[in-house]
N, C-alpha and C positions, 0 to 999 in steps of 0.2 A: 558816533554811538552815544547814548545818554550816560550822565554819571551814575545812573542807577546800576550799571554794569560794573562788575569788579574792575578795578583800575590797579591791579598789581603789577609790579615791575619783576624782572628776572630775580629768581631767588627769594621772592617774597612769601612763596608757599610755605606751609608747615613743616616742620622736621619730624618724621616717624622713626620710633625705635621700637621694634619687636625683639624682646629680651627672653631667650631661652624658653621658648613657648612649648609646652607639652599638651596635647589634646588627644585622648583616647577614646575609641569607641570599642568596648569590650576588650579584647585581647590586642586589637590592632591599634598602634599608634599613628593616628594621622600627622600629627607634629611631634616631633622627638628632639626636643631642644634646639628649636629653630629660632636663630636670632638674625636679625637684618635691619641695618639702618638705611634710611631713606632720605636724601637730600632735599631741604627746602626747593619746590618748584621741580622736582625731578619726575620723570616718566619712568617707573619700574615695572617692569614685565615680570610676573612669575610663570614660568615656563616648565611644563612637564607632562608626562603621561597621566591618563586617568588613574586615580588613587595615590597620587603622589604627595597630596596634601595642600596644594597650591589654593583650592577653593576654601578648605578649611582655614588657611591663614588669612584669607581675605574676610571671612566671615568672622573671624575672631577679631580682626581689625574694626569691623563694622560694629561689633557687638553683638552678633546674631548667634554667636557660639560662646559657651562659657569655657574659660581655660581650667585644666587641671592644676596647671601652675606656669609661672611666667608672667611678664608684664607687657601691656600696650602703653607706650608713652608717646604723647603728641605734644610737640613744643614744650617739653620738660614737664608735662602733667600726666600723671598716671591715669589712665582711663580704664583700667583693666574691670573695675566694678562698676562703671558707669554705664547707665542704659543707653541702649543704641540711639535713641531719639535725642539724646543730650550730648552725642559725640560730634555733632556738626559735620556729618560727612554725607556726600550725595553718592548714591549708587544706581548704576544701570545695569539692568539684568539681561541675560540671554533672550528671555521672553517677552521683553517690552515691559510688560506688567502695567500697561496703560488702564485707566479707568473707562469701560466701554460705555458708560452713561455720560462721559463729559467729552466736549470737543477738545481739539488740540489746544487752544488757548487756556481752557479751565484745567486741562491735565498739567499744563506748564504752571498755572498759577496756584495748584493746590498747596504746595508746601508754603507758599507765602501766606495762604490763607489761614494755615495752621499755625503760622507765627503772628497771626493778628494783624497783618498789614492791611491797610485800607483797600477798599475795592479799586479805586482808581490807581494807587500805586501797583497793586499786583497786576492789574489789567496792562498797564503801560509797560511794565518790566517783562510781562509774558511776551507782548507783542515784539519788544526788542530782541528777546532770546530767540523767538521763531524766525525773525528776519535773520539773525546770526547764524542760524543753521539751515537758512535757505528755504524756509517754509512760511514766510509771511502772508503768502496767498492760500495757506491751508488751515487758517486759524479757526474756522468755522466747521471744519470736517471731524467726524468721529472716527476713532480707531479702524473701525471696519471699512471705512471708505479711503483709507490710505494703504499704500503699499507697505512691506516690511521695513524696507530702508527709511521711508518717511515716519513710520511708528518708532523706529529706533532714533530717529533725530529728535521726534518729540521727547522721548524717554531722556535722551541727553540733555535737552533744553530744560526739563523738569529738574534734572539733577543739579544743573548750575545756577538755576533760579534762587536757591536759597544762599548762594555764595558759600559753599562748603569750604572747610580748611582742606579737606582731602576728598578726591574724587576716585571712586572704585567702580572698576569695570570688570564684571563677571562674564567673560566670553561673549561680549555684546554683539559680535559680528558673525557667530558661526550659524545662525539660522538664515542668513542671507545669500544670494547668489553672487557669483565671483566677481561681476562688474560692480554691483552695488557695494559690495564688502570692500573692494578697492577704493572707491570713491569716499565711502563713509570713513575709511581707515585714514586717508589723507585729511579729511575734514577734522577727525578728532585730534589728531595731532597738531594740526594748524592752531585749532581752538585752545588746546592744552598749552601750547607755546605762548599764544597771545595772552592768556589769562595768567600765566606763570603758577597754575594750580598743581600742587603735589597730586600724583596720579598713580594708582596701583592697578594694574591691567593682568587679568588672569586669561591664559589662553594656552591651547595646546599646538596652536599654528605657528609655524618657524615663520613663515613669511610675514605675518603681521608683527612679530616680535622684532625681527631684523630691521624692518622699515619703520618702525614707531618709537621704539624703546630708547632711552638714554643709557639706561643699563638693564641687564637680565639676570634674573636670579633662576638658574636651571635647579630644578628640585627632583629628588627621588626618595621615595620611601620616608617622607616627613623630614628629611633634612637636606642641606643645600650642597649640591655639587661643585658649583662655581657661581661667583657674580662678578660681570664684567661688562664692557660695552658690546653691543652686538658684533662688531668687527672683530674683537678680540674672542668672543666666544666661538665664532665661526673659524677665525684662522688660527688662534692658540688655544684650544680647548685643553684643560688642564686635567680632565680624567677620560678613561675610556667611555663612560656613560655619556658625557657632553659630546665627545666627537662622534657617537653613533647616534645620539637623539637630535643634535642639530646638523643639519646637511647629511651628506652621503659620505661614508667611509669605506674603503676596501681593507680588509684584514688580513695581512701578509704575514706568515710564520717567519720568525727570525731568530737569531741568537745574539744575545746582548753580552759584549765583552768590551772592558775599558771604556764604558759609556758609548759605544758604537756599535752600529749593526751593519751587516751587508745585504742590500736589495739590489737585484739585477746585476751583480757582480761590482756595485758601488758601495764604498764606505759612506756612512752618513751618520752625524752625530745624534745622540739620544737628547730629546727636549728636556729641559731642566724642570724640576717640580717633581710630581709624584713618579714620573718615569725613572728617576734617579734610583728608585729603590727595587727596581726590576732587574734582575740578572738571569742569566742562561737563557733557557727558551722563553720566547715571548711571541706577541704579535705587534707588528707595526700597523698604525691606523693611519691611512693615506686618503686624503682628499682626492677628488679625480683630477685637480689641477695640479696636485704634487707630482704626477706622472706625466711624461712626454714619450711621445712615440716617434719612430722614423721608420717609413716604409723600406723594407730591405727583403730582397729575396731569402737572405739567410737568416732573418730575424728570429729570435727566440719565441716570439708569440704570433698569434694570428687572430684576427677580428672575428668574433662569434656572434656580436649583435650590434645594432646601430639605430640611435633614437634621435630624431631631429628635435632641438630645443630653441629654435630661433636662431639667435647669434650664435649659439654653440650646438655641437653635435656631439653626444655621449656614446662612446663604445666600450662594448665589453671585450676585453683582451684576454685570450687564454694563453697562459704561460705555463707550461707543463701541467700540473694538476691544479693550478692557481687562476682564478678568475679576479680581474680588477677592472674599475670603472676608470675611464680616462676621457676628459673633456678638451676637444679641439675646436678651432673655429670652423663655423659651419662651411665656409668656403674652401675649408682644407679637408674636412669630413666629407663632403659630397664626392671627392675623388676616391674615397677609400671603400671598397666594397668588402661585403662578408668574405671571409677567407683570406683576406690579404695578409701576408706576412708583415710583421711589424717587429722593430727592436725597441722595447721599453726602457725608460731610464728615469732616475729620480731628479726632480727639479727643487724639491723642498730643502731648505737650510738645515733643517733638522726634523726629527719625526717623534710623535707620540707612541710610546710602546705600553702595552699592558699585558698582565698574565694572560695565558692562553684561556683560563678559566673565567676571565673576568668580563661580564656583561656580553653575551651572545648577541650577535648582530643578525639581522635577516639575511638570506643568502644574496650574494651580490648580484645575482641575475633577477631579483626581485625588482619591480618597477619603482 
């Protein structure tokens, strides 16, 4: 690839620090003391439900929103009062936002034209970037002549053309169908790793986050619930909100005593962290894989629902007045019929517990 393309090495991206950000819209605080450090070259995902503040945080970083208080610092420089055009950031939107009167090549070259680069330089670089995103043969096409996935690739190439210090992705895959979304997800991640560009990705899609991000910032009501790797966010959620928003959890009533709970007649230690502050009546939050079952005629539970998920089969098991989700290998699940009596057991090494009033989750039988 030409020397015109960024030649970053791992860790060469910009360091970003969002410091105690506050942004209110009327009586609602979209960001409420939000602080986050993003390492150079890191792919950071902001994940949360609608209205949690993730898009506001991205727009504040881009310079599209004015802060009520707090600082945006990039490579040690305070950009809080710097115009968005001067922040040297590339942004890809959900809606593509391509210029309809320009072909793909000129869309990619637009930012370079604004930076007064010569016609030959911007044409050469635009062609290289289109090749990099797999659209070298689409250079002459206009947006209306391209598919949604192709348009989003053009938008990505345009954002990269200016060699930004930070790449901002605002739910760029949500308007695409599943197959195109998966393909483009992998391509974005590969490009980000190749260019070692610091990237902030906003989404509410858990699968995108778990497969793309170096770290995930789970948000709720303008503040941070947890920042960790995707594996840790899933396997070791630190709060009830994270356990319920990322992945699937069953909520099981328990009594916390001496930092232990009893579930299905088994003693299990309470996970360290916020769980340590919960005593007495509580709920244990269990992943489907935290529970095992054995088919037994005298089992305490029975199967009420069965869903094939490829390599896994998810079962809903009724134990008394409690329903829990259980994942088993599909070759095992295929032999388990509705109504089968089973004996549940806990296989987790410890469990997260929460107050019964903390963050209600959907009914366990919901899809």
